PQR file of N, CA, C, O and H, with PARSE charges and radii, in Angstrom:
ATOM      1  N   MET A   1      46.867 130.602 100.089 -0.4000 1.5000
ATOM      2  CA  MET A   1      47.701 129.321  99.759 -0.0000 2.0000
ATOM      3  C   MET A   1      48.648 129.973  98.949  0.5500 1.7000
ATOM      4  O   MET A   1      48.396 130.847  98.119 -0.5500 1.4000
ATOM      5  N   THR A   2      49.871 129.454  99.262 -0.4000 1.5000
ATOM      6  CA  THR A   2      51.506 129.795  98.708 -0.0000 2.0000
ATOM      7  C   THR A   2      51.631 128.569  97.686  0.5500 1.7000
ATOM      8  O   THR A   2      51.138 127.448  97.808 -0.5500 1.4000
ATOM      9  H   THR A   2      50.075 128.745  99.937  0.4000 1.0000
ATOM     10  N   THR A   3      52.335 129.019  96.758 -0.4000 1.5000
ATOM     11  CA  THR A   3      53.058 128.448  96.099 -0.0000 2.0000
ATOM     12  C   THR A   3      54.314 128.317  96.004  0.5500 1.7000
ATOM     13  O   THR A   3      54.898 129.396  95.900 -0.5500 1.4000
ATOM     14  H   THR A   3      52.736 129.930  96.658  0.4000 1.0000
ATOM     15  N   GLN A   4      55.138 127.163  95.997 -0.4000 1.5000
ATOM     16  CA  GLN A   4      56.490 127.278  96.608 -0.0000 2.0000
ATOM     17  C   GLN A   4      57.185 126.948  95.380  0.5500 1.7000
ATOM     18  O   GLN A   4      56.851 125.938  94.761 -0.5500 1.4000
ATOM     19  H   GLN A   4      54.664 126.286  96.081  0.4000 1.0000
ATOM     20  N   HIS A   5      58.176 127.745  94.937 -0.4000 1.5000
ATOM     21  CA  HIS A   5      58.946 127.451  93.623 -0.0000 2.0000
ATOM     22  C   HIS A   5      60.343 126.956  93.873  0.5500 1.7000
ATOM     23  O   HIS A   5      61.296 127.473  94.456 -0.5500 1.4000
ATOM     24  H   HIS A   5      58.447 128.566  95.440  0.4000 1.0000
ATOM     25  N   ILE A   6      60.110 125.248  92.967 -0.4000 1.5000
ATOM     26  CA  ILE A   6      60.864 124.462  93.092 -0.0000 2.0000
ATOM     27  C   ILE A   6      62.200 124.985  91.725  0.5500 1.7000
ATOM     28  O   ILE A   6      62.000 124.953  90.510 -0.5500 1.4000
ATOM     29  H   ILE A   6      59.335 124.828  92.494  0.4000 1.0000
ATOM     30  N   PRO A   7      63.344 125.375  92.344 -0.5600 1.5000
ATOM     31  CA  PRO A   7      64.186 125.569  91.457  0.2800 2.0000
ATOM     32  C   PRO A   7      64.410 124.387  90.264  0.5500 1.7000
ATOM     33  O   PRO A   7      64.419 123.286  90.815 -0.5500 1.4000
ATOM     34  N   LYS A   8      64.556 124.297  89.100 -0.4000 1.5000
ATOM     35  CA  LYS A   8      65.020 123.186  87.895 -0.0000 2.0000
ATOM     36  C   LYS A   8      66.237 122.625  88.267  0.5500 1.7000
ATOM     37  O   LYS A   8      66.931 123.538  88.716 -0.5500 1.4000
ATOM     38  H   LYS A   8      64.548 125.191  88.652  0.4000 1.0000
ATOM     39  N   ILE A   9      66.737 121.734  88.293 -0.4000 1.5000
ATOM     40  CA  ILE A   9      68.038 121.237  88.158 -0.0000 2.0000
ATOM     41  C   ILE A   9      68.860 121.264  86.753  0.5500 1.7000
ATOM     42  O   ILE A   9      68.357 120.659  85.806 -0.5500 1.4000
ATOM     43  H   ILE A   9      66.173 120.993  87.929  0.4000 1.0000
ATOM     44  N   ASN A  10      69.841 121.797  86.610 -0.4000 1.5000
ATOM     45  CA  ASN A  10      70.508 121.756  85.548 -0.0000 2.0000
ATOM     46  C   ASN A  10      70.506 120.461  84.534  0.5500 1.7000
ATOM     47  O   ASN A  10      70.971 119.402  84.956 -0.5500 1.4000
ATOM     48  H   ASN A  10      70.250 122.288  87.379  0.4000 1.0000
ATOM     49  N   TRP A  11      70.205 120.509  83.764 -0.4000 1.5000
ATOM     50  CA  TRP A  11      70.300 118.796  83.129 -0.0000 2.0000
ATOM     51  C   TRP A  11      71.560 118.631  82.883  0.5500 1.7000
ATOM     52  O   TRP A  11      72.046 117.517  83.076 -0.5500 1.4000
ATOM     53  H   TRP A  11      69.827 121.369  83.422  0.4000 1.0000
ATOM     54  N   PHE A  12      72.245 119.542  82.475 -0.4000 1.5000
ATOM     55  CA  PHE A  12      74.246 119.497  82.104 -0.0000 2.0000
ATOM     56  C   PHE A  12      74.857 119.029  83.208  0.5500 1.7000
ATOM     57  O   PHE A  12      75.941 118.481  83.002 -0.5500 1.4000
ATOM     58  H   PHE A  12      71.850 120.447  82.319  0.4000 1.0000
ATOM     59  N   LYS A  13      74.387 119.099  84.580 -0.4000 1.5000
ATOM     60  CA  LYS A  13      74.819 118.965  85.648 -0.0000 2.0000
ATOM     61  C   LYS A  13      74.271 117.536  86.167  0.5500 1.7000
ATOM     62  O   LYS A  13      75.040 116.906  86.894 -0.5500 1.4000
ATOM     63  H   LYS A  13      73.508 119.544  84.747  0.4000 1.0000
ATOM     64  N   ARG A  14      73.063 116.986  85.874 -0.4000 1.5000
ATOM     65  CA  ARG A  14      72.895 115.789  86.354 -0.0000 2.0000
ATOM     66  C   ARG A  14      73.432 114.727  85.141  0.5500 1.7000
ATOM     67  O   ARG A  14      73.659 113.567  85.482 -0.5500 1.4000
ATOM     68  H   ARG A  14      72.439 117.498  85.284  0.4000 1.0000
ATOM     69  N   ILE A  15      73.622 115.101  83.808 -0.4000 1.5000
ATOM     70  CA  ILE A  15      74.208 114.602  82.655 -0.0000 2.0000
ATOM     71  C   ILE A  15      76.195 113.840  83.595  0.5500 1.7000
ATOM     72  O   ILE A  15      76.787 112.761  83.639 -0.5500 1.4000
ATOM     73  H   ILE A  15      73.438 116.044  83.531  0.4000 1.0000
ATOM     74  N   GLY A  16      76.387 115.031  84.034 -0.4000 1.5000
ATOM     75  CA  GLY A  16      77.751 115.278  84.417 -0.0000 2.0000
ATOM     76  C   GLY A  16      78.323 114.309  85.496  0.5500 1.7000
ATOM     77  O   GLY A  16      79.377 113.717  85.723 -0.5500 1.4000
ATOM     78  H   GLY A  16      75.907 115.908  83.998  0.4000 1.0000
ATOM     79  N   TRP A  17      76.945 114.470  86.107 -0.4000 1.5000
ATOM     80  CA  TRP A  17      77.099 113.357  87.650 -0.0000 2.0000
ATOM     81  C   TRP A  17      76.913 112.274  87.039  0.5500 1.7000
ATOM     82  O   TRP A  17      77.539 111.345  87.550 -0.5500 1.4000
ATOM     83  H   TRP A  17      76.089 114.952  85.923  0.4000 1.0000
ATOM     84  N   LEU A  18      76.154 111.937  85.925 -0.4000 1.5000
ATOM     85  CA  LEU A  18      75.955 110.290  85.935 -0.0000 2.0000
ATOM     86  C   LEU A  18      77.496 109.829  85.354  0.5500 1.7000
ATOM     87  O   LEU A  18      78.148 108.863  85.750 -0.5500 1.4000
ATOM     88  H   LEU A  18      75.646 112.692  85.510  0.4000 1.0000
ATOM     89  N   VAL A  19      77.908 110.875  84.224 -0.4000 1.5000
ATOM     90  CA  VAL A  19      78.990 110.313  83.504 -0.0000 2.0000
ATOM     91  C   VAL A  19      80.637 110.090  84.571  0.5500 1.7000
ATOM     92  O   VAL A  19      81.661 109.429  84.400 -0.5500 1.4000
ATOM     93  H   VAL A  19      77.378 111.659  83.902  0.4000 1.0000
ATOM     94  N   LEU A  20      80.102 111.125  85.765 -0.4000 1.5000
ATOM     95  CA  LEU A  20      81.188 111.256  86.666 -0.0000 2.0000
ATOM     96  C   LEU A  20      81.192 109.840  87.237  0.5500 1.7000
ATOM     97  O   LEU A  20      82.315 109.341  87.308 -0.5500 1.4000
ATOM     98  H   LEU A  20      79.270 111.661  85.904  0.4000 1.0000
ATOM     99  N   ILE A  21      80.060 109.004  87.707 -0.4000 1.5000
ATOM    100  CA  ILE A  21      79.598 108.036  88.369 -0.0000 2.0000
ATOM    101  C   ILE A  21      80.389 107.018  87.465  0.5500 1.7000
ATOM    102  O   ILE A  21      81.367 106.428  87.925 -0.5500 1.4000
ATOM    103  H   ILE A  21      79.148 109.409  87.649  0.4000 1.0000
ATOM    104  N   TRP A  22      79.912 106.796  86.041 -0.4000 1.5000
ATOM    105  CA  TRP A  22      79.680 105.802  85.584 -0.0000 2.0000
ATOM    106  C   TRP A  22      81.127 105.353  85.242  0.5500 1.7000
ATOM    107  O   TRP A  22      81.459 104.189  85.015 -0.5500 1.4000
ATOM    108  H   TRP A  22      79.117 107.274  85.667  0.4000 1.0000
ATOM    109  N   GLY A  23      82.095 106.642  85.238 -0.4000 1.5000
ATOM    110  CA  GLY A  23      83.435 106.552  84.890 -0.0000 2.0000
ATOM    111  C   GLY A  23      84.064 106.264  85.755  0.5500 1.7000
ATOM    112  O   GLY A  23      85.199 105.849  85.524 -0.5500 1.4000
ATOM    113  H   GLY A  23      81.826 107.587  85.423  0.4000 1.0000
ATOM    114  N   GLY A  24      83.541 106.372  87.247 -0.4000 1.5000
ATOM    115  CA  GLY A  24      84.424 105.964  88.218 -0.0000 2.0000
ATOM    116  C   GLY A  24      84.148 104.547  88.440  0.5500 1.7000
ATOM    117  O   GLY A  24      85.079 103.874  88.881 -0.5500 1.4000
ATOM    118  H   GLY A  24      82.618 106.709  87.435  0.4000 1.0000
ATOM    119  N   SER A  25      82.855 103.891  88.176 -0.4000 1.5000
ATOM    120  CA  SER A  25      82.825 102.745  88.324 -0.0000 2.0000
ATOM    121  C   SER A  25      83.632 101.720  87.476  0.5500 1.7000
ATOM    122  O   SER A  25      83.768 100.521  87.720 -0.5500 1.4000
ATOM    123  H   SER A  25      82.098 104.438  87.819  0.4000 1.0000
ATOM    124  N   ILE A  26      84.209 102.519  86.292 -0.4000 1.5000
ATOM    125  CA  ILE A  26      84.540 101.773  85.388 -0.0000 2.0000
ATOM    126  C   ILE A  26      86.121 101.747  85.937  0.5500 1.7000
ATOM    127  O   ILE A  26      86.868 100.771  86.011 -0.5500 1.4000
ATOM    128  H   ILE A  26      84.099 103.493  86.093  0.4000 1.0000
ATOM    129  N   GLY A  27      86.362 103.013  86.265 -0.4000 1.5000
ATOM    130  CA  GLY A  27      87.777 102.734  86.834 -0.0000 2.0000
ATOM    131  C   GLY A  27      87.742 101.793  88.078  0.5500 1.7000
ATOM    132  O   GLY A  27      88.584 100.895  88.096 -0.5500 1.4000
ATOM    133  H   GLY A  27      85.755 103.805  86.205  0.4000 1.0000
ATOM    134  N   ALA A  28      87.125 101.862  88.813 -0.4000 1.5000
ATOM    135  CA  ALA A  28      87.194 100.785  90.182 -0.0000 2.0000
ATOM    136  C   ALA A  28      87.082  99.354  89.353  0.5500 1.7000
ATOM    137  O   ALA A  28      87.836  98.430  89.656 -0.5500 1.4000
ATOM    138  H   ALA A  28      86.441 102.592  88.799  0.4000 1.0000
ATOM    139  N   LEU A  29      86.192  99.229  88.387 -0.4000 1.5000
ATOM    140  CA  LEU A  29      86.442  97.702  88.056 -0.0000 2.0000
ATOM    141  C   LEU A  29      87.824  97.178  87.373  0.5500 1.7000
ATOM    142  O   LEU A  29      88.350  96.077  87.537 -0.5500 1.4000
ATOM    143  H   LEU A  29      85.579  99.980  88.141  0.4000 1.0000
ATOM    144  N   ALA A  30      88.277  98.275  86.555 -0.4000 1.5000
ATOM    145  CA  ALA A  30      89.564  98.150  85.820 -0.0000 2.0000
ATOM    146  C   ALA A  30      90.860  97.804  86.978  0.5500 1.7000
ATOM    147  O   ALA A  30      91.774  96.999  86.797 -0.5500 1.4000
ATOM    148  H   ALA A  30      87.849  99.169  86.422  0.4000 1.0000
ATOM    149  N   VAL A  31      90.638  98.655  88.187 -0.4000 1.5000
ATOM    150  CA  VAL A  31      91.762  98.334  89.222 -0.0000 2.0000
ATOM    151  C   VAL A  31      91.283  97.246  89.699  0.5500 1.7000
ATOM    152  O   VAL A  31      92.142  96.393  89.473 -0.5500 1.4000
ATOM    153  H   VAL A  31      89.896  99.309  88.335  0.4000 1.0000
ATOM    154  N   VAL A  32      90.114  96.611  90.409 -0.4000 1.5000
ATOM    155  CA  VAL A  32      90.228  95.211  90.636 -0.0000 2.0000
ATOM    156  C   VAL A  32      90.223  93.948  89.762  0.5500 1.7000
ATOM    157  O   VAL A  32      90.126  92.771  90.108 -0.5500 1.4000
ATOM    158  H   VAL A  32      89.416  97.304  90.593  0.4000 1.0000
ATOM    159  N   ALA A  33      90.364  94.546  88.424 -0.4000 1.5000
ATOM    160  CA  ALA A  33      90.729  93.512  87.663 -0.0000 2.0000
ATOM    161  C   ALA A  33      92.138  93.323  87.306  0.5500 1.7000
ATOM    162  O   ALA A  33      92.580  92.258  86.874 -0.5500 1.4000
ATOM    163  H   ALA A  33      90.443  95.502  88.144  0.4000 1.0000
ATOM    164  N   LEU A  34      92.852  94.412  87.502 -0.4000 1.5000
ATOM    165  CA  LEU A  34      94.571  94.299  87.452 -0.0000 2.0000
ATOM    166  C   LEU A  34      95.039  93.719  88.853  0.5500 1.7000
ATOM    167  O   LEU A  34      96.123  93.139  88.909 -0.5500 1.4000
ATOM    168  H   LEU A  34      92.494  95.277  87.853  0.4000 1.0000
ATOM    169  N   ILE A  35      94.152  93.876  90.124 -0.4000 1.5000
ATOM    170  CA  ILE A  35      94.470  93.336  91.159 -0.0000 2.0000
ATOM    171  C   ILE A  35      94.536  91.813  90.923  0.5500 1.7000
ATOM    172  O   ILE A  35      95.544  91.192  91.260 -0.5500 1.4000
ATOM    173  H   ILE A  35      93.271  94.347  90.078  0.4000 1.0000
ATOM    174  N   PHE A  36      93.657  91.303  90.446 -0.4000 1.5000
ATOM    175  CA  PHE A  36      93.215  89.776  90.511 -0.0000 2.0000
ATOM    176  C   PHE A  36      94.641  89.523  89.465  0.5500 1.7000
ATOM    177  O   PHE A  36      95.567  88.813  89.858 -0.5500 1.4000
ATOM    178  H   PHE A  36      92.838  91.807  90.172  0.4000 1.0000
ATOM    179  N   ARG A  37      94.663  90.131  88.246 -0.4000 1.5000
ATOM    180  CA  ARG A  37      95.677  89.431  87.320 -0.0000 2.0000
ATOM    181  C   ARG A  37      97.205  89.287  87.966  0.5500 1.7000
ATOM    182  O   ARG A  37      97.947  88.366  87.626 -0.5500 1.4000
ATOM    183  H   ARG A  37      93.911  90.707  87.926  0.4000 1.0000
ATOM    184  N   VAL A  38      97.576  90.265  88.901 -0.4000 1.5000
ATOM    185  CA  VAL A  38      98.316  90.303  89.656 -0.0000 2.0000
ATOM    186  C   VAL A  38      98.860  89.086  90.291  0.5500 1.7000
ATOM    187  O   VAL A  38      99.809  88.350  90.022 -0.5500 1.4000
ATOM    188  H   VAL A  38      96.973  91.014  89.177  0.4000 1.0000
ATOM    189  N   ILE A  39      97.773  89.109  91.411 -0.4000 1.5000
ATOM    190  CA  ILE A  39      97.669  87.879  92.257 -0.0000 2.0000
ATOM    191  C   ILE A  39      97.858  86.763  91.677  0.5500 1.7000
ATOM    192  O   ILE A  39      98.730  86.019  92.128 -0.5500 1.4000
ATOM    193  H   ILE A  39      97.001  89.707  91.629  0.4000 1.0000
ATOM    194  N   MET A  40      96.979  86.316  90.372 -0.4000 1.5000
ATOM    195  CA  MET A  40      97.182  85.328  89.515 -0.0000 2.0000
ATOM    196  C   MET A  40      98.235  85.038  89.056  0.5500 1.7000
ATOM    197  O   MET A  40      98.528  83.863  89.273 -0.5500 1.4000
ATOM    198  H   MET A  40      96.271  86.920  90.006  0.4000 1.0000
ATOM    199  N   HIS A  41      99.213  85.791  88.309 -0.4000 1.5000
ATOM    200  CA  HIS A  41     100.478  86.133  87.809 -0.0000 2.0000
ATOM    201  C   HIS A  41     101.414  85.325  88.899  0.5500 1.7000
ATOM    202  O   HIS A  41     102.034  84.285  88.675 -0.5500 1.4000
ATOM    203  H   HIS A  41      98.976  86.746  88.133  0.4000 1.0000
ATOM    204  N   LEU A  42     101.357  86.136  90.257 -0.4000 1.5000
ATOM    205  CA  LEU A  42     102.240  85.489  91.658 -0.0000 2.0000
ATOM    206  C   LEU A  42     101.988  84.339  91.744  0.5500 1.7000
ATOM    207  O   LEU A  42     103.029  83.683  91.712 -0.5500 1.4000
ATOM    208  H   LEU A  42     100.853  86.981  90.439  0.4000 1.0000
ATOM    209  N   ILE A  43     100.957  83.632  91.857 -0.4000 1.5000
ATOM    210  CA  ILE A  43     100.719  82.344  92.552 -0.0000 2.0000
ATOM    211  C   ILE A  43     100.863  81.624  91.498  0.5500 1.7000
ATOM    212  O   ILE A  43     100.546  80.474  91.803 -0.5500 1.4000
ATOM    213  H   ILE A  43     100.111  84.165  91.883  0.4000 1.0000
ATOM    214  N   GLY A  44     101.383  81.729  89.686 -0.4000 1.5000
ATOM    215  CA  GLY A  44     101.701  80.869  88.989 -0.0000 2.0000
ATOM    216  C   GLY A  44     100.583  80.835  88.094  0.5500 1.7000
ATOM    217  O   GLY A  44     100.883  80.149  87.117 -0.5500 1.4000
ATOM    218  H   GLY A  44     101.640  82.662  89.438  0.4000 1.0000
ATOM    219  N   MET A  45      99.340  81.319  88.015 -0.4000 1.5000
ATOM    220  CA  MET A  45      98.068  80.872  87.264 -0.0000 2.0000
ATOM    221  C   MET A  45      98.402  81.811  85.841  0.5500 1.7000
ATOM    222  O   MET A  45      97.665  82.780  85.658 -0.5500 1.4000
ATOM    223  H   MET A  45      99.095  81.876  88.808  0.4000 1.0000
ATOM    224  N   THR A  46      99.406  81.562  84.919 -0.4000 1.5000
ATOM    225  CA  THR A  46      99.784  82.716  83.917 -0.0000 2.0000
ATOM    226  C   THR A  46      99.056  81.624  82.736  0.5500 1.7000
ATOM    227  O   THR A  46      98.844  80.413  82.799 -0.5500 1.4000
ATOM    228  H   THR A  46     100.004  80.775  85.067  0.4000 1.0000
ATOM    229  N   SER A  47      98.764  82.720  81.563 -0.4000 1.5000
ATOM    230  CA  SER A  47      98.087  81.781  80.749 -0.0000 2.0000
ATOM    231  C   SER A  47      98.935  81.875  79.468  0.5500 1.7000
ATOM    232  O   SER A  47      98.653  81.183  78.489 -0.5500 1.4000
ATOM    233  H   SER A  47      98.936  83.704  81.512  0.4000 1.0000
TER
END
C-alpha cells in the first residue's frame, strides 16, 4: 500500500486570498452604491 504525500497549503497564501476576495467584494459594493447615488441624484432624489 502506498501513501500519497499531500502538500500542505501555505496559510499565508490562504489568508491572502481571503483578504483579496473580501477587499474585492467591498470594492464592488462601493461601486454599486456610488452608481445608485449618481442615478438618484440625476433623477432628483437628493437629500
